[in-house]
C-alpha positions in Angstrom: 1.4 -20.3 -13.6 1.2 -16.5 -11.9 2.7 -13.4 -13.6 3.0 -12.6 -10.0 2.2 -12.8 -6.7 2.8 -11.8 -3.0 4.6 -13.8 -0.9 4.7 -13.4 3.2 7.2 -15.5 5.6 6.2 -15.4 9.2 5.9 -17.5 11.6 4.2 -17.3 15.4 5.9 -14.5 17.0 4.8 -12.4 14.1 0.7 -13.1 14.4 -0.8 -9.6 15.0 2.0 -8.7 12.3 1.1 -11.0 10.0 -3.4 -10.5 10.5 -2.2 -6.8 9.9 -0.2 -7.1 6.7 -3.1 -9.6 5.0 -5.4 -7.6 6.1 -4.4 -4.1 4.4 -3.8 -6.7 1.2 -7.4 -7.1 1.0 -7.4 -3.4 1.3 -5.4 -1.8 -0.8 -4.6 -5.3 -3.4 -6.6 -3.6 -6.8 -5.4 -6.0 -9.0 -6.6 -8.4 -7.1 -2.9 -10.3 -7.4 -3.2 -14.0 -5.6 -1.3 -13.7 -1.7 0.7 -16.8 -0.7 2.0 -16.9 3.0 4.2 -19.6 4.4 4.7 -20.5 8.4 6.6 -23.4 9.7 4.4 -26.5 9.3 3.7 -26.5 13.7 2.0 -23.4 12.9 0.1 -24.1 10.3 -2.9 -24.7 12.3 -2.7 -21.7 14.8 -2.7 -19.4 11.1 -5.3 -21.2 10.3 -7.6 -20.3 12.7 -6.0 -16.6 12.3 -5.8 -15.4 8.7 -8.4 -15.2 6.1 -7.5 -18.8 3.6 -9.9 -18.1 1.8 -8.0 -15.1 0.7 -4.1 -16.2 1.4 -2.7 -19.5 0.3 -1.6 -21.1 3.3 1.7 -23.2 2.9 4.5 -24.3 5.1 7.9 -23.5 5.0 8.9 -27.2 4.8 7.3 -28.2 1.8 8.9 -25.7 0.2 12.3 -26.3 1.6 11.9 -29.9 1.2 13.6 -30.8 4.5 12.7 -30.4 8.1 14.0 -26.2 9.1 14.7 -24.6 12.2 12.7 -21.1 12.2 15.4 -18.4 12.1 16.9 -15.9 10.3 18.5 -18.3 8.3 15.7 -20.9 7.6 13.4 -17.3 6.6 16.1 -16.4 3.9 15.9 -20.2 2.8 12.9 -20.2 2.4 12.2 -17.5 0.2 15.1 -18.1 -2.0 13.0 -21.9 -2.4 10.2 -20.4 -3.2 11.0 -20.0 -6.3 11.5 -23.3 -7.0 8.4 -24.0 -6.7 6.6 -23.8 -10.2 4.0 -21.1 -8.9 5.0 -17.9 -10.2 7.3 -16.5 -12.6 7.5 -13.3 -10.0 6.8 -12.6 -6.8 7.1 -9.6 -4.6 8.3 -11.7 -0.9 7.6 -9.6 2.0 8.1 -9.7 5.5 5.3 -10.4 8.2 6.3 -7.5 10.3 5.3 -4.8 7.2 2.1 -3.6 5.9 0.3 -1.4 3.3 -0.8 2.4 3.6 -2.5 2.8 0.1 -3.8 1.2 -3.0 -1.0 -0.7 -4.9 -1.3 -3.0 -8.5 0.2 -4.5 -11.2 1.7 -1.8 -12.7 3.9 -0.7 -9.2 5.6 -4.2 -9.5 5.8 -5.0 -13.5 8.1 -3.3 -16.1 6.5 -4.5 -18.6 4.1 -7.7 -19.1 7.7 -9.9 -18.7 10.0 -7.5 -16.3 9.4 -7.0 -12.9 11.2 -4.1 -11.8 14.5 -4.3 -9.6 15.1 -2.8 -6.6 18.4 -1.5 -6.4 20.0 1.6 -4.2 23.4 2.3 -2.6 21.4 2.2 0.6 22.1 6.4 1.7 18.7 6.5 3.3 20.2 3.9 6.2 23.2 4.8 6.2 23.0 9.0 6.4 21.1 8.2 9.4 23.8 5.6 10.6 26.1 8.5 10.7 24.3 10.5 13.1 24.5 7.2 15.5 28.2 7.0 16.9 27.0 3.3 17.7 25.6 2.8 14.3 29.2 3.3 12.7 29.9 -0.4 12.8 26.7 -0.8 9.9 29.0 0.6 7.6 31.9 -2.2 7.6 29.6 -5.1 8.1 27.7 -3.6 4.6 30.6 -3.0 2.7 32.4 -6.7 4.6 29.4 -8.8 3.1 28.7 -7.1 -0.5 32.5 -7.9 -1.6 32.5 -11.3 -0.4 29.8 -11.9 -3.3 31.4 -9.4 -6.0 34.6 -11.0 -5.5 33.0 -14.5 -6.6 30.8 -12.8 -9.4 33.7 -10.7 -10.0 32.6 -7.5 -10.7 33.8 -4.4 -9.0 32.4 -0.9 -8.7 29.5 0.8 -6.4 28.1 -1.9 -3.7 24.6 -1.8 -3.7 21.7 -2.1 -1.0 18.2 -4.1 -2.1 15.6 -3.5 0.6 12.6 -5.2 2.4 9.9 -6.4 1.0 11.8 -7.7 -2.9 10.7 -8.5 -5.9 12.3 -11.5 -7.9 12.2 -13.1 -10.4 12.2 -17.1 -10.2 14.0 -17.5 -13.6 17.1 -15.5 -12.3 17.0 -18.0 -9.0 16.5 -21.1 -12.1 19.5 -20.0 -14.3 21.9 -19.7 -10.6 20.8 -22.4 -9.7 21.1 -24.8 -12.7 24.3 -22.5 -13.8 25.6 -21.6 -10.3 25.0 -23.7 -7.7 24.6 -27.3 -9.3 27.6 -27.1 -11.6 29.7 -26.1 -8.3 27.4 -28.7 -5.6 25.6 -26.2 -3.9 22.7 -25.2 -2.9 20.7 -21.8 -1.6 21.4 -23.4 1.9 25.3 -23.4 0.8 25.3 -19.5 -0.5 23.4 -18.5 3.0 26.6 -20.7 4.5 28.8 -18.2 3.2 27.6 -14.9 3.2 23.9 -15.1 5.2 22.1 -12.0 3.0 19.7 -13.6 0.6 19.4 -10.0 -1.0 22.8 -10.2 -1.3 23.4 -12.9 -3.3 20.6 -12.3 -5.8 21.1 -8.7 -6.5 24.5 -9.9 -7.3 23.9 -12.5 -9.1 21.5 -10.8 -11.5 24.1 -7.7 -11.7 26.7 -10.4 -12.9 24.7 -12.6 -15.2 21.7 -10.0 -16.5 19.4 -13.1 -16.6 16.8 -10.7 -17.4 16.5 -6.8 -18.4 17.2 -4.4 -15.1 15.1 -1.8 -15.1 15.6 0.2 -12.0 13.2 1.3 -9.2 13.6 2.3 -5.4 12.1 0.6 -2.6 8.7 -0.4 -2.5 8.3 -0.1 1.3 9.6 3.1 4.1 11.9 -0.2 5.9 12.3 0.8 9.4 15.6 -1.3 10.9 15.9 0.6 14.3 13.2 2.1 16.8 15.6 5.5 17.2 15.1 6.1 12.9 11.4 5.5 13.3 11.5 7.5 16.3 13.6 10.4 14.2 11.3 10.0 11.3 7.9 10.7 13.4 9.9 13.6 14.7 10.5 15.5 11.5 6.5 15.5 11.5 5.7 12.6 9.4 2.7 10.5 9.3 1.0 7.4 7.7 0.3 10.0 4.6 3.4 12.0 4.5 4.7 8.7 3.7 2.2 7.2 1.5 3.4 9.9 -1.6 6.3 7.4 -1.8 6.0 4.6 -0.9 3.5 1.8 -0.8 4.0 0.6 2.5 6.3 0.7 5.9 8.0 -2.2 7.5 8.4 -2.0 11.6 11.3 -2.1 13.2 9.9 -5.3 15.1 13.4 -6.8 16.7 12.8 -3.5 19.0 9.4 -2.8 19.4 5.9 -4.4 19.5 3.9 -1.3 17.7 2.5 -2.6 15.0 2.2 0.4 13.2 3.3 4.0 13.0 
């Protein structure tokens, strides 16, 4: 079993993004951390023809989840959570395909010690500060709070609202503990969680905070994540480039819902 792997979830609409991501992993992956890519079963041939499968292990979503699956946002979250049950790795950095690396990375960027991954946990101030300047984005504050408060109530946690960002590093130990001690006794699966609150990051973070299955050693996000095209353009207008962002980030997440541009 691998100590750490990179896990990419993609689909045909993000083929060009995926090709770019894999090429940047090959370029910057100093410690040769193993890379796995999952796509819908019907699209395996397409990716096999376009991705270096000598470097990346290609899987399909259905084999990970164990059933037929709709290729949508909900299904993507289910695949990410279900990857923990494959016994491939102890920890995995899952990366959405619309992301890419901009500088060298190694095991020490993700593992605090031999057994403990860093936990990304923030108060989302970067995004929320930007949203506060945009009248059409004020709804983000309420939706941010609503989803987190629902899960916090289930785990009886009080206090600050926390966030985790993409890409994210998960411990299979945490999700296995969740399955054994929360999902199975309540006769639900990861699918049931996402039907209640469609936020895989919220469930993982809140369960870890509630149970402390692993030591929580916090870190900021590894990538500069752009949720909106305007957010990215504002960042550029401030004089930022890939080089300036590389001082604080390993990579960039593109706002692919609003642009087909591949890079910042």
